[in-house]
N, C-alpha and C positions, 0 to 999 in steps of 0.2 A: 826437661831431662830426656835424653834419648833412651830408646829401649836397651842400648848396649851398656849404659852406665849403671853401675850398682849404686843405689841411693845410700847416702849417709844417714838420712832420717826420713821417716814417713810421718806426715802430718795428716790426721783425719779431721774432717769437718762434718759434724752431724747436722742434718738439716731437716726442717719440716716447715714448708711454706716460708722460706727464707729469702724470697726474691727481692725484698726491699733493701737488704744489706749485703747479700752474698757477693755481689760484684766487687764491693770494696774489700771484703775479706779475701777473695781470691786474688784480686789485684795485689794486695800486700804479700800474699804467699808466692805469687809469681816473681816477686822481687827478692826472694830468698836465695836464688841461684840454682844451678842445675843439680846440685846434690840433694835437693829436697823434693821428695815425691808427695804430691797432694792427692788425697782421695776423699771424695764426698760420700757419706753414707746417709741416704735419704730414707725417710719413713713415710713415704706416700704423699709427697707434696702435690697440691693441685694448682699451684701458681706457676710461675716461670722459672722455678728453681733449677730444674733439670736442663732447661734451655740455656740458662746462664752457664751451667757446667759445660755443656757442649760448646758454647761460644769460647770458653777459656781452654777447651780441649782437656778438661779435667775428668778423669774416670769417676764413675759413681756406682754404688751398690745399693741394694734395697735391704732395709732392716724393718721388721714389724714395729709399728708405733707403740708407745707406752713407756719406754725407758731409754733415755738418751745414752746411758752407759752401755746398754746392749749393743747399740749401733757403734759406739766407739770401740768396744771389744771386738766386734766383727771386723771392723776396718783395720785394727792393729794386729789381730791374731795371725793373719797370713803374711805379714810383712817379713821380708828378708833383711831389712835395714837394721843396723846395730843400735840405732837410736829412734825414739818414738815421741810423739806428742799429739795433743789434740787442741784445736782452736774452735771456739764457738762461732757460729755463722754470722755473728754481728760484731766480732772483735777484729782487731788489726794487729799485725806484727811488723815492727820496724825493719827496714830492708837489711838483709844479710845476717840477721842475728840468730836465727835458728841453727844454721850450720856452725856459726861461731860457738854457740853454747855446746853443741855436740863435740866439736873439736877440742874444746877445753875439757869436756868430760873425759875424752879419751886420753888426753895428755895428763890429767890429774888423777886418772884411774878412779873415778867416782861413779855413782849410780844416778844421781839427780843433779842437774845444773839449772839454776834459776836466777833471774834478774829482778829488777824493779819493774814498776808498771806506771803508765799514764792512764788517766781515766777521761773518757769523753762522754758527751751527752748523746741523746737519741739522734741529733742532727750531725754528729761527728765532730762537734766543737770541743776543743781541749778544756778540761775543767781543772785538773790538778795532777800532780805526780805523787807517788808514795814509795818510799824505800822499804824493801823487804827486810824481814828479820834475818839476823845472822844464823848460820846453821846450828850453832850452840844454843840458840834461843828458841828454836822451833818447838821442841817438846815442851818447854816451859809455857809457851804461848798456847799450845794445845790444851794444857791443863787449865788455862783460864778461858777456854772455849774460843780461841782466836786462831785462825789460819794465817800463818806468818808471811805468805807470799801469794801473788796472784797467779792462778793456774795457767792462763795463756802464756805466761812468761817463763815456763819451765819445759825442760825436756828430760826424758829418763831413758835408761838403757833398756833394750829389748830383753836382756837377761833378767833385769829386775821385774819387768812386766810379767814375764813367764813364771818367775819364782813366786810372785805374789798371786798368780792366777788372774791377772787383769783387775779390772774394776769390779767391785762387789755390787751386783745389780739388785741386791735387796734394798739398796738405797736409791731413791729417786732423785734427790737433790744434792747429796753430800758425798757421793762415792769418790770424788777426787780427794777430798779431805781425808776420807777413810784410807785411800790408797797410800797417801804420803805418811799418814800416821802409822800404818802397818809397816811402811818402809823404814821409818825411824826406829820403831820398836824392834824391827828385825835386824838392825845394825847397818842399814844402808848408809852410804857415804854421800853427803850433800855438799854442794859447792855453790857459793853465791858470787855472781858477777855484778858489780855495781853498775847502775845505769838502767834506764827503761828499756825493756825488750818488746812489750806489747801494749796495746791500748784496749782497755776493758770498757765496754759501752754500758752506761747506766741508763736504764729506762724503765718505765712503769710496767711494761709487758714481760719483763723477766720472770721466769718461773719462781725464783726465790722471793720476788716481790708479790706475785699473785697468790702464792701458797705459803705465806710467811710462817704461819703456825706449824704447818707440816714440816717445813724446813727447820724450824727451831726444835721441834721434837726429835728429828733425825740427828741434829747437831748434838743435842744433849746425850743421846744414846751412844753415838760413835766417839765423841770426845771423852766420855767417861773412862774409856780404856786407857787414856793417857795418865790417869791417876788424879788424886785430889791435889788442888792447887795449894802451894805453900807460900809463905811470905816472900821467899826468894823468887818464886815464879811470878808473883804479882809485881815485884820490883823490876824484874826483867821486862815485863809488859810495859811498865811505866817508862823505863829507860828507852824502849823502842819508840813509844809514842813521843817522848821528848825529842828524840832524834828527828822525828817527822814534824816537829812543831812548825817550821817554815812552810811545809806543805799544807798544814791545816789552815794557816793564814791565807795562802794562795787560794785554797778551796773556798774559803768564805768570801774572798774578794771576787773571784771568778764567777761563782754561782750567783752572787748578788748582782753583778753587772749583766750577766746573761738573762736573768729573770727580768731586769729592767728593760733590756733591749727587746725581749720578746713582748713585753707589755706594750711598749711604745710602738713597735712594729705592727702589732695586731690591732692597735687602736687608730692607726693612720688611715 
């Protein structure tokens, strides 16, 4: 994007020693088109993270370490773009889809636009896809402590971000879920676009895996604001899971085959 062009959307990438995956993330963001402005907010990387940013000509800011959402807020606060998002430094976005979501959001006059997601392993291999919940189901799923879509597959308006005061940094792991729950409870308009938007990488080094109990404690606290789950909420949850039944089957087949491949490869 040239300096003369007004960005349609700013995408922030929070980093901390992200050198092993950042090239792939930035490559995917460079394929979003000239209307997407990419900004890395780094928290003191000691590897080649910043050199990778320079190689891709991506601007970067410094945010003190300790809370990823403080870095995200810093990167999004100063944006003049009407649409915003953030992508983890190990995730990928399919070509051209961020501006498509933002354009749909403008045409539909809504606050959050989200799609479905693909899931990949730590080597970047496809595992399975998963269809997001419908907008009418999101609050029901929050009541059963389920986040109904994958965060890298969503964009939101700058107006909503400012109205909500950004991400709540009291949460270390679940501020994204808190943000969207507050948006729902505040009457924000959501729009679902069918089809995968982003690839979410599953690996053992993720913070939610390393600090599982802390994440679960946060989740219980913030999801409680959605209210107590009713029978109708649980039915909505099971209907959503049933719609994803083919994806569960693919997940079982793919993960089994890849584990077998890894075993045979490592033993040769």
